[in-house]
C-alpha positions in Angstrom: 0.3 0.0 -0.2 1.6 3.4 -0.9 2.0 6.1 1.6 -1.2 8.3 0.0 -3.3 5.1 0.1 -2.5 4.7 3.9 -3.3 8.3 4.7 -6.6 8.2 2.6 -7.8 5.1 4.7 -6.8 6.7 8.1 -8.6 9.9 7.5 -11.9 8.4 6.2 -14.7 8.4 8.8 -15.4 4.8 10.2 -18.9 5.6 11.5 -22.1 7.4 10.5 -21.4 9.8 13.5 -18.0 10.5 12.2 -19.3 11.0 8.4 -19.8 14.9 7.7 -23.0 16.3 5.7 -25.7 14.1 3.9 -27.7 14.3 7.2 -31.0 13.0 5.6 -29.2 9.9 4.1 -27.4 9.3 7.2 -30.5 9.3 9.5 -32.4 6.8 6.6 -29.2 4.6 7.1 -29.3 4.7 10.8 -33.0 3.3 10.7 -32.2 0.7 8.0 -28.9 -0.6 10.0 -31.0 -0.5 13.3 -33.9 -2.4 11.7 -31.7 -5.0 10.1 -29.7 -5.5 13.3 -33.1 -6.2 15.2 -34.4 -8.5 12.9 -30.6 -10.2 12.9 -30.8 -10.1 8.9 -28.6 -8.4 6.3 -29.1 -5.0 5.2 -31.4 -4.8 1.9 -29.7 -3.6 -1.2 -28.6 0.0 -1.4 -27.6 1.8 -4.6 -25.7 5.1 -4.1 -25.2 7.4 -7.2 -23.4 10.6 -7.8 -20.4 12.2 -9.2 -16.9 11.0 -7.9 -15.7 12.2 -4.7 -19.0 12.1 -2.7 -18.4 9.4 -0.4 -20.2 6.5 -1.8 -17.5 3.8 -0.9 -16.9 5.3 2.4 -20.7 5.1 3.1 -20.7 1.2 2.0 -17.8 0.7 4.3 -19.5 2.2 7.1 -22.5 0.5 6.5 -20.5 -2.9 6.8 -18.9 -1.8 10.0 -22.1 -0.4 11.4 -23.6 -4.2 10.5 -20.4 -6.0 11.8 -19.9 -7.5 8.5 -16.9 -7.7 6.1 -16.6 -5.1 3.2 -15.7 -6.1 -0.2 -15.2 -3.3 -2.8 -14.5 -3.6 -6.6 -14.9 -1.7 -9.7 -17.5 -2.9 -12.3 -14.9 -2.6 -15.4 -12.8 -5.3 -13.6 -15.7 -7.8 -14.2 -15.3 -8.9 -17.8 -17.2 -11.9 -17.8 -20.2 -13.5 -16.1 -17.9 -16.0 -14.9 -15.8 -13.2 -12.9 -19.0 -12.0 -11.1 -19.8 -15.7 -10.0 -16.5 -16.1 -8.6 -16.8 -13.1 -6.4 -20.5 -14.0 -5.3 -19.2 -17.3 -4.5 -16.6 -16.5 -2.3 -18.9 -14.0 -0.2 -19.8 -15.3 3.2 -23.4 -14.7 4.7 -24.0 -10.9 5.5 -20.9 -9.7 3.7 -21.1 -6.2 2.1 -20.3 -5.9 -1.6 -19.8 -2.7 -3.0 -19.4 -2.4 -7.0 -18.1 1.1 -7.8 -19.1 2.5 -11.5 -21.9 -0.1 -11.7 -23.3 1.7 -14.7 -20.4 0.1 -16.7 -21.5 -3.3 -16.1 
């Protein structure tokens, strides 16, 4: 891992409370996460959209952390064949969070 990547990871918010902005979205996510945890279920699918740099990946990581789940992130262009996606999905554990960046490229 490069020095800049380490710094980037170290300054990212780790909880919804640390995440700055998007108050309406944060409150909805708090409710979704609370309800899923009360039911002892995974969170339903969530789709974030917007231009680069708004914190979509960070929010996905926060969701995973708040749910006590493993977080997996990949970019859609890295999925070249249907078999690539099958391999990724096969390796996920129950409750894992999978974030697919640039999903519009699938």
